[in-house]
C-alpha positions in Angstrom: 290.4 77.6 35.7 290.8 75.5 32.5 292.5 77.0 29.5 289.6 75.8 27.2 291.3 77.1 24.0 294.4 75.0 24.6 292.4 72.0 25.7 290.2 72.2 22.5 293.3 72.4 20.4 294.8 69.3 22.0 291.5 67.4 21.6 291.4 68.3 17.9 295.1 67.3 17.5 294.4 63.9 19.1 291.5 63.1 16.7 289.5 61.8 19.6 285.8 62.7 20.1 284.6 64.5 23.2 282.2 61.7 23.9 285.0 59.2 24.0 287.1 61.4 26.3 284.1 61.9 28.6 283.5 58.1 28.8 287.2 57.6 29.5 286.9 60.0 32.4 283.8 58.2 33.6 281.4 61.1 33.1 278.5 62.1 30.8 279.4 64.2 27.8 277.5 67.2 29.2 279.5 67.1 32.4 282.7 67.0 30.3 281.6 70.0 28.3 280.8 72.0 31.5 284.3 71.1 32.9 285.9 71.9 29.5 284.1 75.3 29.5 285.2 76.1 33.0 281.9 75.8 34.7 283.4 73.2 37.1 286.8 71.7 37.7 288.3 68.5 36.4 289.5 66.2 39.3 293.0 64.9 39.5 292.1 61.4 38.3 290.2 63.0 35.3 293.3 65.1 34.4 295.4 61.9 34.6 293.1 60.2 32.1 293.1 63.1 29.8 296.9 63.5 29.9 297.2 59.9 28.8 294.4 60.0 26.2 295.5 63.2 24.4 298.6 62.7 25.3 299.8 65.8 27.2 303.2 66.6 28.6 303.5 67.7 32.3 304.0 71.3 31.1 300.8 71.1 28.9 298.8 69.7 31.8 299.9 72.7 33.9 299.1 75.2 31.1 295.7 73.7 30.5 294.4 72.7 33.9 296.1 75.0 36.3 296.0 78.3 34.2 
């Protein structure tokens, strides 16, 4: 389950748009939003992309994506 509150906070801190992050992950913005909201899971490659784009520490990745 995704910690969507922490993920949203990190997205805001990065200054990057959700559409940009979705494209970086290779998905439609609506798919990204569903994953962000916990309706489905991010894949490992998607988590890797987000960890570089936001950027996230290993600890933050665990707190966000493996809560």
